[in-house]
C-alpha positions in Angstrom: 100.0 40.1 101.6 96.9 41.7 103.0 93.9 42.5 100.9 92.0 45.7 101.3 88.5 45.5 102.4 86.0 46.6 99.8 83.9 49.6 100.8 80.2 49.1 100.5 78.6 50.7 97.5 76.7 53.9 98.1 73.0 53.8 97.8 73.0 56.9 95.7 74.7 57.0 92.3 77.8 59.2 92.0 76.1 61.5 89.5 73.3 62.3 92.1 75.9 63.2 94.7 77.7 65.4 92.2 74.5 67.3 91.4 73.8 67.8 95.1 77.3 69.2 95.6 77.0 71.6 92.7 73.6 72.8 94.0 74.9 73.4 97.5 77.9 75.3 96.1 75.6 77.5 94.0 73.3 78.3 97.0 76.3 79.2 99.2 77.8 81.4 96.5 74.6 83.4 95.8 73.2 83.4 99.3 69.5 83.2 100.2 67.5 84.9 97.5 65.1 86.3 100.1 67.8 88.2 102.0 69.9 89.3 99.0 67.8 92.2 98.0 68.9 94.7 95.4 65.9 97.0 96.0 66.9 100.7 96.4 67.1 102.1 99.9 66.1 105.5 101.0 68.3 107.4 103.4 67.1 110.6 105.0 69.7 113.0 106.4 68.8 116.0 108.6 71.3 118.8 109.2 71.5 122.5 110.1 74.0 125.2 109.2 75.0 128.3 110.9 77.6 131.1 110.3 80.5 130.8 112.8 81.6 134.3 113.8 85.3 135.2 113.3 86.3 131.7 112.0 88.0 131.6 108.6 89.3 128.8 106.4 92.8 129.6 105.1 93.7 127.6 102.0 97.3 126.9 101.1 98.7 126.2 97.6 100.1 122.9 98.7 100.1 120.3 101.4 102.2 121.3 104.5 102.7 120.0 108.0 101.0 121.8 110.8 104.2 123.6 111.9 104.9 124.9 108.4 101.3 126.1 108.0 101.6 127.9 111.4 104.8 129.6 110.3 103.1 130.9 107.1 100.2 132.2 109.1 102.5 133.9 111.7 104.4 135.6 108.8 101.2 136.8 107.3 99.3 137.9 110.4 101.9 139.2 112.7 102.7 142.1 110.4 99.0 143.1 110.4 97.0 145.0 113.0 95.6 141.8 114.3 97.1 140.8 117.6 94.6 138.2 118.8 94.3 135.2 116.5 94.7 131.5 116.8 94.6 128.3 114.8 91.7 125.9 115.6 93.3 122.6 116.5 92.2 119.5 114.8 92.1 116.3 116.8 91.5 113.5 114.3 93.7 110.8 112.7 94.2 112.9 109.5 95.7 115.8 111.5 99.0 113.9 111.6 99.4 114.3 107.8 100.1 117.3 105.7 97.1 119.5 104.8 96.2 122.3 102.5 94.1 124.3 104.9 93.7 125.6 108.4 90.8 127.2 110.3 91.7 130.3 112.2 89.8 132.5 114.7 90.4 136.2 114.3 89.5 138.9 116.7 89.0 141.8 114.3 90.4 145.2 115.3 87.3 147.1 114.1 83.8 145.8 114.1 82.5 144.8 110.6 85.9 145.4 109.0 87.7 142.5 107.5 91.3 142.0 106.4 92.3 143.0 102.9 92.9 140.0 100.5 96.2 140.1 98.7 
């Protein structure tokens, strides 16, 4: 039967190593106190606005796919005196999902006269 070799005793007591391990775990969990700042930051945003001529937002009473919204707009506008209108296409990831609005461009039949709201 073979005997196991005894490992040499550590120079440091086990309690000291345990304290070092706890300290290193605490430092890693909380990060460097110099870089973990909770001071408030100030963000400045600049923007401009303008009125876009002949563009209107049409809100629906529910969320519908693009083809359904287009059919509703055709039914509402084709019976009017407007012959030149179009839906502004949206090219973003959300455009694949149902929506409750569309943006349309209207070429009004008389200057400065809008459509009646029902």
